[in-house]
C-alpha positions as CSV (number, residue, x, y, z in Angstrom):
1,M,117.2,91.8,119.8
2,N,119.5,94.6,118.6
3,K,119.9,92.9,115.2
4,L,116.2,93.4,114.5
5,F,116.8,97.2,114.4
6,K,120.0,97.2,112.4
7,I,119.6,98.9,109.0
8,N,122.2,98.4,106.4
9,D,123.5,101.4,104.4
10,Y,122.4,99.9,101.1
11,E,118.8,99.6,102.4
12,L,118.7,103.3,103.2
13,L,120.2,104.1,99.8
14,S,117.7,101.9,98.0
15,Q,114.9,103.9,99.5
16,K,116.5,107.1,98.4
17,V,117.1,105.8,94.9
18,Y,113.4,104.5,94.9
19,R,112.1,107.9,95.9
20,I,114.2,109.8,93.3
21,L,113.2,107.5,90.4
22,K,109.6,107.3,91.4
23,R,109.4,111.1,91.7
24,R,110.9,111.5,88.2
25,I,108.3,109.1,86.8
26,I,105.4,110.9,88.5
27,K,106.7,114.3,87.3
28,G,107.1,113.0,83.7
29,D,110.8,113.4,83.6
30,L,111.0,109.7,82.8
31,K,108.3,109.2,80.2
32,P,106.1,106.1,79.5
33,G,108.0,103.7,77.3
34,E,111.4,105.2,78.1
35,K,114.2,102.7,78.7
36,L,116.2,102.8,81.8
37,L,119.8,101.6,81.8
38,E,120.5,99.8,85.1
39,S,124.3,100.1,84.4
40,K,124.0,104.0,84.1
41,I,121.8,104.7,87.1
42,P,124.4,103.9,89.8
43,E,126.8,106.3,88.1
44,Q,124.2,109.0,87.7
45,L,123.2,108.8,91.4
46,G,126.6,108.1,92.8
47,V,125.6,104.8,94.4
48,S,126.5,101.2,94.0
49,R,124.4,98.7,91.9
50,T,122.9,96.9,94.9
51,P,120.6,99.8,96.1
52,V,119.6,100.5,92.5
53,R,118.5,96.8,92.0
54,E,116.5,97.0,95.3
55,A,114.8,100.2,94.2
56,L,114.0,98.9,90.7
57,R,112.4,95.8,92.2
58,E,110.2,97.9,94.4
59,L,109.2,100.2,91.5
60,A,108.3,97.1,89.4
61,A,106.2,95.7,92.2
62,E,104.2,98.9,92.3
63,G,103.7,99.0,88.6
64,F,105.8,102.1,87.7
65,I,108.3,100.1,85.6
66,E,108.5,96.7,83.9
67,I,111.6,94.5,83.9
68,T,111.8,92.1,81.0
69,P,114.6,89.8,79.9
70,N,114.5,91.0,76.3
71,Q,113.8,94.8,76.6
72,G,115.4,95.5,80.0
73,I,113.8,98.1,82.2
74,I,110.9,100.2,80.7
75,V,108.8,102.9,82.3
76,N,105.3,101.5,82.2
77,T,102.9,102.9,79.6
78,I,99.5,103.4,81.1
79,T,96.5,102.6,78.9
80,F,93.3,104.6,78.7
81,D,91.5,101.7,80.4
82,E,93.9,101.7,83.3
83,I,93.5,105.5,83.7
84,W,89.7,105.1,83.7
85,D,89.8,102.3,86.2
86,L,91.9,104.3,88.6
87,L,90.0,107.6,88.2
88,Q,86.7,105.7,88.6
89,I,87.9,104.4,91.9
90,R,89.1,107.8,92.9
91,G,85.7,109.3,92.0
92,V,84.0,106.9,94.4
93,L,86.5,107.7,97.2
94,D,86.3,111.4,96.5
95,G,82.6,111.3,96.4
96,L,82.3,109.5,99.7
97,A,84.8,111.9,101.3
98,A,82.9,115.0,100.0
99,H,79.6,113.5,101.1
100,T,80.8,113.2,104.7
101,A,82.8,116.5,104.7
102,A,79.6,118.4,103.8
103,K,78.2,117.3,107.1
104,K,81.2,118.3,109.1
105,I,82.3,121.6,107.5
106,N,82.8,124.6,109.7
107,P,84.1,128.3,109.2
108,E,87.7,127.5,110.2
109,K,87.9,124.6,107.7
110,T,86.2,126.7,105.1
111,E,88.9,129.4,105.4
112,K,91.6,126.8,104.6
113,F,89.7,125.8,101.4
114,N,89.4,129.5,100.4
115,K,93.2,130.0,100.7
116,V,93.8,127.0,98.3
117,I,91.2,128.3,95.8
118,D,92.8,131.8,95.9
119,Q,96.2,130.3,95.1
120,M,94.7,128.3,92.3
121,K,93.3,131.4,90.8
122,N,96.8,132.9,90.5
123,Y,97.7,130.1,88.0
124,T,94.6,130.4,85.8
125,A,95.9,133.9,84.8
126,I,99.2,132.5,83.5
127,N,99.5,132.7,79.7
128,T,102.3,130.1,79.4
129,V,102.1,126.9,81.4
130,S,105.5,125.8,82.6
131,K,106.7,122.6,84.3
132,E,106.9,124.6,87.6
133,S,103.3,125.9,87.4
134,I,102.0,122.4,86.5
135,L,103.7,120.9,89.6
136,N,102.5,123.8,91.8
137,F,98.9,123.5,90.6
138,T,99.2,119.8,91.2
139,R,100.3,120.5,94.8
140,L,97.3,122.7,95.3
141,D,95.0,120.1,93.9
142,I,96.4,117.5,96.3
143,E,96.0,120.0,99.1
144,F,92.3,120.7,98.2
145,H,91.4,117.0,98.1
146,D,93.5,116.2,101.2
147,L,91.4,118.8,103.1
148,I,88.2,117.0,102.1
149,L,89.7,113.7,103.2
150,N,90.9,115.1,106.6
151,I,87.5,116.7,107.3
152,C,85.8,113.4,106.3
153,G,88.0,111.6,108.9
154,N,87.3,108.1,107.7
155,K,90.6,106.4,108.5
156,W,89.9,103.4,106.2
157,L,89.0,105.6,103.3
158,I,92.2,107.7,103.9
159,Q,94.3,104.5,104.0
160,I,92.9,103.2,100.7
161,Y,93.3,106.6,99.1
162,S,96.9,106.7,100.3
163,N,97.7,103.4,98.6
164,L,96.7,104.9,95.3
165,K,98.2,108.3,95.8
166,N,101.4,108.0,93.8
167,H,99.6,106.7,90.7
168,I,96.9,109.3,91.1
169,E,99.5,112.1,91.2
170,R,101.0,110.7,88.0
171,F,97.6,111.3,86.3
172,R,97.3,114.7,87.9
173,V,100.5,115.9,86.4
174,R,99.5,114.4,83.0
175,S,96.1,116.1,83.2
176,F,97.4,119.5,84.2
177,S,99.9,119.5,81.4
178,I,97.0,119.9,79.0
179,P,96.3,123.6,78.0
180,G,93.2,125.1,79.6
181,T,93.0,122.5,82.4
182,F,93.8,125.0,85.2
183,S,90.6,127.0,84.6
184,K,88.4,124.0,84.1
185,S,89.7,122.4,87.3
186,L,89.3,125.6,89.3
187,N,85.7,125.9,88.2
188,E,85.0,122.3,89.2
189,H,86.7,122.7,92.6
190,C,84.7,125.8,93.3
191,K,81.4,123.9,92.6
192,I,82.4,121.1,94.9
193,L,83.4,123.5,97.6
194,D,80.1,125.4,97.3
195,A,78.2,122.1,97.8
196,I,80.3,121.2,100.8
197,K,79.9,124.7,102.3
198,N,76.1,124.5,101.8
199,G,76.0,121.1,103.5
200,D,74.6,119.5,100.4
201,S,76.1,116.0,100.7
202,E,74.4,114.5,97.7
203,L,75.6,117.3,95.3
204,A,79.1,117.3,96.7
205,E,79.4,113.5,96.1
206,K,77.9,113.9,92.6
207,L,80.2,116.7,91.6
208,S,83.3,114.9,92.9
209,K,82.5,111.9,90.7
210,I,81.9,114.2,87.7
211,H,85.2,115.9,88.4
212,M,87.0,112.6,87.8
213,E,84.9,111.8,84.7
214,K,85.9,115.1,83.2
215,A,89.5,114.5,84.1
216,Y,89.4,111.3,82.1
217,E,87.6,112.9,79.2
218,N,90.1,115.7,79.1
219,I,93.1,113.3,79.0
220,F,91.4,111.0,76.4
221,K,90.4,113.8,74.1
222,Y,93.8,115.5,74.2
223,E,95.9,112.4,73.8
224,T,93.8,111.0,70.9
225,T,93.8,114.4,69.1
226,K,97.5,114.7,69.6
227,K,98.1,111.3,68.0
228,R,96.0,112.2,65.0
229,K,98.2,115.2,64.4
230,I,101.5,113.3,64.4
């Protein structure tokens, strides 16, 4: 019986390596198309090769990297179709959550939203967007939508959303790296919140879906324009 609860050191290390690499991919430190050298990672992280291999297999299974015999290990490049597919699903989930939250909102929960919005406003006044401000705004965006999910209280919806969360965050960072996005996002969040406060379920759902459509349009327009300038 005791053997069932025994955890080998390399298994603990593999999860640490997995979290570190995944976080760097989500933040954009490891960019799409970038090659990872399996022989260098153990040295960089101060671990043996075994936990690194375990971590890489898990990242590959989740779609963050691709391991091929010829090219080695590459950070996955995400196509516009894949971005749209995920944001479309998120729009449906966000819409359902907002629809339900509008029926359950109360003054105490409203105050939590107001605090997040106030913090977001601080970042819209920044002239130069930095890596730190992008990650902080991303954190506030996550907090805003998590509040909607928690008020909604649908455990199955929350579970499905949780399964997509890491990939969603990757798109968030990418989207908020685009100049002018902070102000646009704040405006959209305020409209969604007003609909929820007013108990307008239909409008809250509609605006949540539009929010995701605009996120995609923003990424697509910026990325395609940037390519034309190269």
